[in-house]
C-alpha positions as CSV (number, residue, x, y, z in Angstrom):
1,X,155.9,144.9,102.2
2,X,158.9,144.8,104.4
3,X,162.2,145.6,102.8
4,X,165.1,143.2,103.6
5,X,168.6,144.3,103.3
6,X,171.2,141.6,102.6
7,X,174.8,142.3,103.6
8,X,177.1,142.0,100.6
9,X,180.4,140.1,100.7
10,X,183.2,142.4,99.7
11,X,184.7,141.0,96.4
12,X,186.9,143.8,95.2
13,X,189.4,146.4,96.3
14,X,186.7,149.1,96.4
15,X,185.9,148.6,100.1
16,X,187.8,150.4,102.9
17,X,191.3,149.2,102.4
18,X,192.4,149.2,106.0
19,X,189.3,147.4,107.2
20,X,189.4,144.7,104.6
21,X,193.1,144.1,105.0
22,X,192.7,143.9,108.8
23,X,189.9,141.3,108.4
24,X,192.1,139.2,106.1
25,X,195.1,139.3,108.5
26,X,192.9,138.3,111.5
27,X,191.4,135.4,109.5
28,X,194.8,134.4,108.3
29,X,196.4,134.4,111.7
30,X,193.6,132.2,113.1
31,X,193.8,129.8,110.1
32,X,197.6,129.5,110.3
33,X,197.4,128.8,114.0
34,X,194.7,126.2,113.6
35,X,195.8,124.5,110.5
36,X,199.5,125.3,110.0
37,X,201.1,126.8,106.9
38,X,200.6,123.9,104.6
39,X,197.1,123.1,105.8
40,X,195.8,126.7,105.2
41,X,194.3,127.7,101.9
42,X,193.5,131.2,100.5
43,X,189.9,130.1,100.0
44,X,189.6,129.1,103.7
45,X,190.9,132.5,104.8
46,X,188.6,134.3,102.3
47,X,185.6,132.6,103.8
48,X,186.6,133.6,107.3
49,X,187.3,137.2,106.3
50,X,184.1,137.5,104.3
51,X,185.7,138.3,101.0
52,X,186.6,136.8,97.7
53,X,190.0,134.9,97.5
54,X,191.0,137.2,94.7
55,X,190.9,140.1,97.1
56,X,193.5,138.3,99.2
57,X,195.7,138.0,96.1
58,X,195.1,141.7,95.4
59,X,196.5,142.7,98.8
60,X,199.1,140.1,99.5
61,X,199.9,138.3,96.1
62,X,200.8,134.9,97.6
63,X,200.2,132.8,100.7
64,X,203.9,133.2,101.5
65,X,203.6,137.0,101.5
66,X,200.4,136.8,103.6
67,X,202.1,134.6,106.2
68,X,205.0,137.0,106.3
69,X,202.6,139.9,106.8
70,X,201.0,138.0,109.7
71,X,204.4,137.8,111.4
72,X,205.2,141.4,110.5
73,X,208.4,140.3,108.8
74,X,210.0,143.2,106.9
75,X,211.0,141.3,103.7
76,X,211.2,137.9,102.1
77,X,213.7,135.8,104.2
78,X,214.6,133.5,101.3
79,X,215.4,136.4,99.0
80,X,217.4,138.1,101.7
81,X,219.5,135.0,102.4
82,X,220.1,134.3,98.7
83,X,221.3,137.9,98.3
84,X,223.7,137.5,101.2
85,X,225.1,134.3,99.8
86,X,225.3,135.7,96.2
87,X,228.9,137.1,96.6
88,X,230.1,133.6,97.5
89,X,231.0,131.7,100.7
90,X,233.8,134.1,101.8
91,X,232.5,136.2,104.7
92,X,229.0,134.8,104.3
93,X,228.8,133.6,107.9
94,X,229.4,137.2,109.2
95,X,226.8,138.6,106.7
96,X,224.2,136.1,107.8
97,X,224.8,136.6,111.5
98,X,224.5,140.4,111.1
99,X,221.3,139.9,109.2
100,X,219.8,137.7,111.9
101,X,220.8,140.1,114.7
102,X,219.4,143.1,112.7
103,X,216.1,141.2,112.1
104,X,215.6,140.4,115.7
105,X,216.7,143.8,117.1
106,X,214.6,145.8,114.7
107,X,211.5,143.7,114.5
108,X,211.2,141.6,117.6
109,X,209.4,144.5,119.3
110,X,206.3,143.9,117.1
111,X,203.5,142.0,118.9
112,X,203.2,139.4,116.2
113,X,206.9,138.6,116.0
114,X,207.3,138.5,119.8
115,X,204.3,136.2,120.2
116,X,205.6,133.9,117.5
117,X,209.1,133.7,119.0
118,X,207.8,132.9,122.5
119,X,205.5,130.3,121.0
120,X,208.4,128.7,119.1
121,X,210.3,128.5,122.3
122,X,207.5,126.9,124.4
123,X,204.9,125.3,122.1
124,X,205.8,122.2,120.1
125,X,202.8,122.5,117.8
126,X,203.6,126.1,116.8
127,X,207.2,125.2,116.3
128,X,206.3,122.3,114.0
129,X,204.0,124.5,111.9
130,X,206.6,127.2,111.6
131,X,209.2,124.6,110.4
132,X,206.8,123.7,107.5
133,X,207.0,127.3,106.4
134,X,210.8,127.5,106.8
135,X,211.3,124.3,104.9
136,X,209.0,125.2,102.0
137,X,209.6,128.9,101.6
138,X,213.1,129.5,102.9
139,X,215.3,126.4,102.8
140,X,213.9,125.1,99.5
141,X,214.5,128.4,97.5
142,X,217.9,128.9,99.1
143,X,219.1,125.4,98.3
144,X,217.8,125.7,94.8
145,X,219.6,129.1,94.3
146,X,223.0,127.6,95.1
147,X,222.4,124.3,93.3
148,X,222.4,122.3,96.5
149,X,221.2,118.7,96.8
150,X,219.6,117.1,99.8
151,X,222.7,116.7,101.9
152,X,223.8,120.3,101.3
153,X,220.3,121.6,102.1
154,X,220.6,119.9,105.5
155,X,223.8,121.9,106.1
156,X,221.9,125.1,105.3
157,X,219.2,124.0,107.7
158,X,221.8,123.5,110.4
159,X,223.2,127.0,109.8
160,X,219.8,128.7,110.1
161,X,219.0,126.6,113.1
162,X,222.2,127.6,114.9
163,X,221.5,131.3,114.3
164,X,217.9,130.9,115.4
165,X,219.0,129.2,118.6
166,X,221.5,131.9,119.4
167,X,219.1,134.8,118.8
168,X,216.3,133.1,120.7
169,X,218.6,132.6,123.8
170,X,219.8,136.2,123.4
171,X,216.5,138.1,122.8
172,X,213.7,135.8,124.1
173,X,215.2,133.7,126.9
174,X,217.7,136.5,127.8
175,X,220.3,133.9,128.8
176,X,223.4,135.6,130.3
177,X,226.1,136.4,129.4
178,X,224.8,136.0,125.8
179,X,222.0,138.6,126.3
180,X,224.4,141.3,127.4
181,X,227.2,140.4,125.0
182,X,228.1,143.1,122.4
183,X,226.8,142.0,119.0
184,X,230.4,142.2,117.6
185,X,231.4,139.5,120.1
186,X,228.3,137.4,119.2
187,X,229.4,137.6,115.6
188,X,233.0,136.8,116.4
189,X,232.0,133.6,118.2
190,X,229.2,132.4,116.0
191,X,230.5,133.1,112.5
192,X,233.5,130.8,112.7
193,X,231.2,127.9,113.8
194,X,228.9,128.2,110.8
195,X,231.4,129.3,108.1
196,X,232.6,125.7,107.5
197,X,229.0,124.6,106.9
198,X,228.6,127.4,104.4
199,X,231.8,126.5,102.7
200,X,230.6,122.9,102.4
201,X,227.3,124.0,100.9
202,X,229.2,125.8,98.2
203,X,231.4,122.8,97.7
204,X,234.4,124.9,98.7
205,X,237.3,123.7,100.8
206,X,237.5,124.8,104.5
207,X,240.8,125.9,105.7
């Protein structure tokens, strides 16, 4: 009688760690591209990767962390921004600008981040899906951390959008003279523009 061998679906962390993790990331990138952040589920990714959804949790804990891993982000942007705002509004604009410049200068070279940033600049659908992630996982937690309502959350969104626009023009589009401008000069010109919005978000007077 012929013996039939059935391939088993990996359901635990006992498989080759690098291979399983790679399959999950490949499946997740495809799912996020096709369905967006909100439309993608862990179960859907698990089916594509050929593993149990619990294994995704084992490696990445949450969908947010999995998405961040797909983009090769070094840390949780919401936690970083909250930490930068924790000392209060004074000097917060300069801290945020330095953070944004560091993030782009140190991590933009990764293939995943570079591809994302170029897609955001040219593809409306990719931009819309990324906004869903930013709204849910960054703006929401930051606004909640400083006790902001809807109107103040909109100011926070404007601050982040301004920084995103500047760094995109500087590092992706390479618009001159911005692309060649010393970062100290970028900070000196951008920070005063966003500081009043930060002051407003903290309900502090702007002088």
